[in-house]
C-alpha positions as CSV (number, residue, x, y, z in Angstrom):
1,M,0.1,-0.4,0.3
2,G,1.5,3.3,-1.4
3,R,1.6,6.4,1.0
4,I,-1.6,7.9,-0.2
5,G,-3.3,4.6,0.6
6,W,-2.1,4.5,4.4
7,K,-3.0,8.1,4.6
8,K,-6.8,7.5,3.5
9,V,-6.4,4.5,6.2
10,A,-5.5,6.6,8.8
11,A,-7.9,9.4,8.0
12,A,-10.8,6.7,8.1
13,S,-9.6,5.4,11.2
14,V,-9.5,8.7,12.7
15,L,-12.5,9.5,11.6
16,L,-14.3,6.7,12.9
17,I,-13.0,7.0,16.3
18,M,-14.7,10.3,16.7
19,L,-17.7,8.9,15.6
20,L,-17.3,6.6,18.4
21,S,-16.6,8.7,20.8
22,G,-18.8,11.1,19.8
23,A,-21.7,8.7,20.0
24,A,-20.5,7.1,23.5
25,F,-20.3,10.6,24.8
26,A,-23.7,11.2,23.6
27,Q,-25.0,7.5,25.3
28,F,-23.3,8.9,29.0
29,R,-25.1,12.4,28.3
30,L,-28.4,10.9,27.9
31,F,-28.1,8.3,31.2
32,R,-27.0,11.1,32.7
33,G,-30.4,12.6,32.4
34,G,-29.7,14.7,29.5
35,G,-32.0,15.6,26.8
36,G,-32.9,13.9,23.6
37,R,-34.6,14.5,20.6
38,E,-38.5,14.8,20.7
39,P,-40.4,12.7,17.9
40,D,-42.1,15.1,15.5
41,V,-46.2,14.5,16.5
42,R,-48.9,16.1,14.2
43,N,-52.1,15.0,15.7
44,Q,-55.1,14.8,13.6
45,P,-58.6,16.7,14.4
46,Y,-61.1,14.3,15.9
47,D,-63.6,13.6,13.8
48,G,-65.8,10.8,16.3
49,R,-64.3,7.2,14.8
50,F,-62.0,5.9,17.6
51,T,-58.2,6.5,17.4
52,F,-55.7,5.7,19.6
53,A,-53.9,8.1,22.0
54,R,-50.8,7.9,23.5
55,L,-49.9,10.0,26.5
56,K,-46.7,12.3,26.8
57,Y,-44.7,13.7,29.6
58,T,-41.7,15.0,30.9
59,T,-39.2,12.1,31.2
60,A,-37.0,11.7,34.5
61,P,-33.4,11.3,34.3
62,G,-32.2,8.4,32.6
63,G,-35.0,8.1,30.0
64,Y,-33.4,8.9,27.1
65,W,-31.7,5.5,26.3
66,Y,-33.3,4.5,23.5
67,Q,-31.9,6.2,20.1
68,G,-32.2,9.6,22.1
69,L,-35.7,9.6,22.3
70,P,-37.8,10.8,25.6
71,S,-39.3,7.4,27.5
72,W,-42.7,8.5,26.5
73,A,-42.2,8.2,22.7
74,H,-40.4,4.3,22.5
75,G,-42.2,2.5,19.6
76,W,-44.3,5.3,18.5
77,P,-46.5,5.4,16.5
78,L,-45.5,2.1,14.8
79,S,-46.9,-0.2,18.2
80,E,-50.4,1.0,17.6
81,E,-50.6,1.5,14.0
82,N,-49.7,-2.0,13.7
83,L,-52.7,-3.0,16.5
84,I,-54.8,-0.9,14.6
85,K,-54.4,-2.9,12.1
86,I,-55.1,-6.2,13.5
87,M,-58.2,-4.5,15.1
88,N,-59.9,-3.5,11.8
89,E,-59.2,-7.0,10.6
90,L,-61.1,-8.8,13.6
91,S,-63.9,-6.3,13.9
92,L,-66.4,-3.8,12.5
93,L,-64.8,-0.8,15.0
94,G,-63.8,1.0,11.7
95,A,-60.6,2.4,14.0
96,R,-59.0,5.4,12.4
97,D,-55.9,4.0,10.9
98,D,-54.2,7.3,9.6
99,A,-53.8,8.7,13.3
100,F,-51.9,7.9,16.1
101,N,-52.4,11.2,18.4
102,V,-50.3,12.1,21.5
103,F,-51.7,14.4,24.6
104,A,-50.2,15.9,27.8
105,L,-51.9,14.2,30.5
106,D,-54.2,17.7,31.3
107,D,-54.6,18.4,28.1
108,P,-58.6,18.8,27.9
109,E,-58.7,17.2,24.2
110,V,-57.8,13.8,26.1
111,F,-61.7,13.7,27.1
112,R,-62.3,12.9,23.8
113,Y,-60.9,8.9,23.8
114,P,-61.7,6.6,26.1
115,L,-58.2,4.4,26.0
116,T,-54.8,6.0,26.5
117,Y,-51.8,4.8,26.7
118,I,-48.4,5.1,28.6
119,T,-45.6,3.8,28.0
120,E,-42.3,3.5,30.0
121,A,-43.7,4.3,33.0
122,G,-40.6,4.1,35.4
123,W,-39.5,7.5,34.4
124,W,-43.0,9.0,34.3
125,T,-43.1,12.1,35.8
126,M,-46.5,14.1,36.5
127,T,-46.9,17.8,38.7
128,D,-49.9,18.2,40.3
129,E,-52.0,19.8,37.3
130,E,-51.6,17.0,35.2
131,G,-52.4,14.8,38.5
132,A,-55.7,16.4,38.5
133,A,-56.3,15.9,35.0
134,F,-55.8,12.8,34.5
135,R,-57.7,11.6,37.5
136,K,-60.9,13.4,36.1
137,Y,-60.3,11.7,33.1
138,L,-60.3,8.4,34.8
139,M,-63.2,9.4,36.6
140,K,-65.3,10.1,33.9
141,G,-65.0,6.7,32.0
142,G,-61.2,6.8,30.8
143,L,-59.1,3.9,30.6
144,V,-55.0,4.2,30.5
145,I,-52.7,0.6,29.4
146,F,-49.5,1.2,31.0
147,D,-46.9,-1.0,29.1
148,D,-43.0,-1.4,28.2
149,F,-42.5,-1.2,32.1
150,K,-39.4,-2.3,33.5
151,V,-37.6,-2.9,36.8
152,A,-35.3,-0.5,38.5
153,G,-31.9,-0.4,36.5
154,D,-32.7,-2.7,33.6
155,F,-32.1,0.0,30.8
156,G,-29.1,2.4,32.8
157,P,-30.4,4.9,35.6
158,G,-34.0,5.1,37.1
159,G,-37.3,3.5,36.0
160,G,-39.3,0.7,38.1
161,W,-42.4,0.9,40.1
162,D,-41.6,3.0,43.3
163,G,-42.0,6.5,41.2
164,F,-44.5,5.3,39.0
165,E,-46.4,4.4,42.2
166,E,-46.1,7.6,44.0
167,N,-47.4,9.2,41.2
168,V,-50.6,7.0,41.2
169,K,-50.9,7.7,44.9
170,R,-50.5,11.1,44.3
171,M,-53.6,11.1,41.9
172,L,-55.8,8.4,43.5
173,P,-55.2,8.8,47.6
174,G,-55.5,5.3,48.6
175,V,-55.4,3.7,46.0
176,R,-55.1,-0.4,46.1
177,F,-53.1,-2.1,42.9
178,F,-55.1,-5.6,42.3
179,D,-52.7,-8.4,40.9
180,L,-55.0,-9.5,37.9
181,K,-56.4,-12.9,37.6
182,P,-57.1,-15.2,34.7
183,S,-60.3,-15.4,35.3
184,D,-60.9,-11.6,35.0
185,Q,-63.4,-10.4,32.7
186,I,-60.9,-8.6,30.6
187,F,-59.3,-11.6,29.6
188,H,-62.4,-13.0,28.3
189,C,-64.0,-9.9,26.7
190,F,-62.8,-11.2,22.8
191,F,-60.0,-14.0,22.9
192,E,-60.7,-16.7,25.7
193,I,-57.0,-15.8,27.5
194,A,-56.6,-18.7,29.7
195,S,-53.5,-18.1,31.4
196,L,-50.7,-15.1,32.2
197,E,-48.2,-17.8,33.8
198,N,-46.2,-18.4,30.3
199,F,-46.7,-15.1,28.6
200,P,-44.3,-14.3,26.2
201,Q,-41.4,-11.8,27.5
202,A,-39.6,-9.4,24.6
203,Y,-36.4,-9.1,26.8
204,N,-37.0,-8.7,30.3
205,A,-36.0,-11.3,32.9
206,G,-39.0,-13.2,35.7
207,R,-42.4,-13.4,35.1
208,P,-44.3,-11.0,33.5
209,V,-46.7,-9.1,36.3
210,F,-50.4,-7.4,35.4
211,R,-52.1,-5.2,37.7
212,G,-55.4,-3.2,37.8
213,V,-56.8,-0.4,39.4
214,Y,-60.0,-0.4,40.0
215,Q,-63.1,2.6,40.5
216,D,-63.4,2.7,44.1
217,N,-60.8,0.0,44.9
218,D,-63.9,-2.6,43.8
219,P,-62.7,-5.6,41.5
220,S,-66.4,-6.0,41.1
221,K,-66.0,-2.4,38.9
222,R,-64.4,-1.1,36.1
223,L,-60.8,-0.8,35.6
224,L,-59.2,2.4,35.7
225,M,-55.9,1.6,35.2
226,I,-54.2,-1.9,33.0
227,I,-50.4,-2.3,34.5
228,N,-47.9,-4.8,32.3
229,Y,-45.1,-4.7,34.8
230,N,-41.8,-6.4,34.0
231,T,-42.7,-6.9,30.5
232,D,-43.4,-5.1,26.9
233,I,-46.1,-6.2,25.2
234,S,-46.5,-3.7,22.6
235,Q,-42.7,-4.4,21.3
236,Y,-44.1,-7.4,19.9
237,W,-47.0,-5.3,18.1
238,E,-44.1,-2.6,17.2
239,W,-41.7,-5.6,15.5
240,S,-44.3,-7.7,14.3
241,G,-43.6,-6.9,10.6
242,R,-39.9,-7.2,10.8
243,G,-39.4,-11.0,11.6
244,L,-37.8,-10.6,15.0
245,R,-40.2,-12.6,17.2
246,P,-41.4,-15.8,17.0
247,F,-45.3,-15.8,15.4
248,D,-47.1,-17.5,18.4
249,D,-45.8,-15.3,21.0
250,T,-47.0,-12.2,19.1
251,N,-50.1,-13.7,18.2
252,E,-50.8,-13.7,22.0
253,A,-49.5,-10.2,22.2
254,Y,-52.1,-8.9,19.5
255,K,-54.6,-10.9,21.6
256,L,-53.7,-9.0,25.1
257,G,-54.1,-6.0,22.9
258,V,-57.3,-6.6,21.3
259,N,-59.1,-7.9,24.4
260,Y,-57.8,-4.3,26.1
261,L,-59.6,-1.8,23.7
262,I,-62.4,-4.2,23.5
263,Y,-62.7,-3.7,27.5
264,A,-62.2,0.0,27.0
265,L,-64.8,0.3,24.8
266,T,-67.8,-1.6,26.7
267,H,-66.8,-0.4,29.8
């Protein structure tokens, strides 16, 4: 190799080191709590049809670990887009497949949407104003799904159950969390889901935990919250077109999602 060739190799090597160092610094900054990039959200006006609504929040330190995105945006909008495709194939709901809206917890527009969704609840922060508004939404008939919810330390600093529980107790004083059982109505309102013991895991260790919050802490009344803890059901929806997860496991995750939607629309 001539002198010019060696110079090109050396220059390329230096450039690669700079790029890797920059990426490492960016990752370090994100794990230490620095901000990342905000997704470009353009909500579509409400037109009366069912529309999947995701909720955003100010991300706690450590929550920007995935592609520099805030934790609330992980999987958006592909997760809900694929779920709605399945829903429309299985039912006559006619849900919008061109709108996957995102709202703050205290946005009055949320009251138009019977079902809302929050991801990565371990990095969820909430102001008192947001908590008061969100409580009204739940009391007026809303249902929220918490998903892609990891134990503390799984992906860098933060995460876990404690901060989530503190937020919910600020919003609903005296709240109780109930472990959901396969016999609960939500697992039989469309598909028959007989067991939660061996539900597919995406990458979390241990068994998934399914919990709920009921109106007036009464399991005979409707669910206000569905909590998928130590699991990421929506990743199966998100990755279902990529061949990265087994078909059988993906089908089970879709069954759960469809039941959640049906329950929200009938309770």
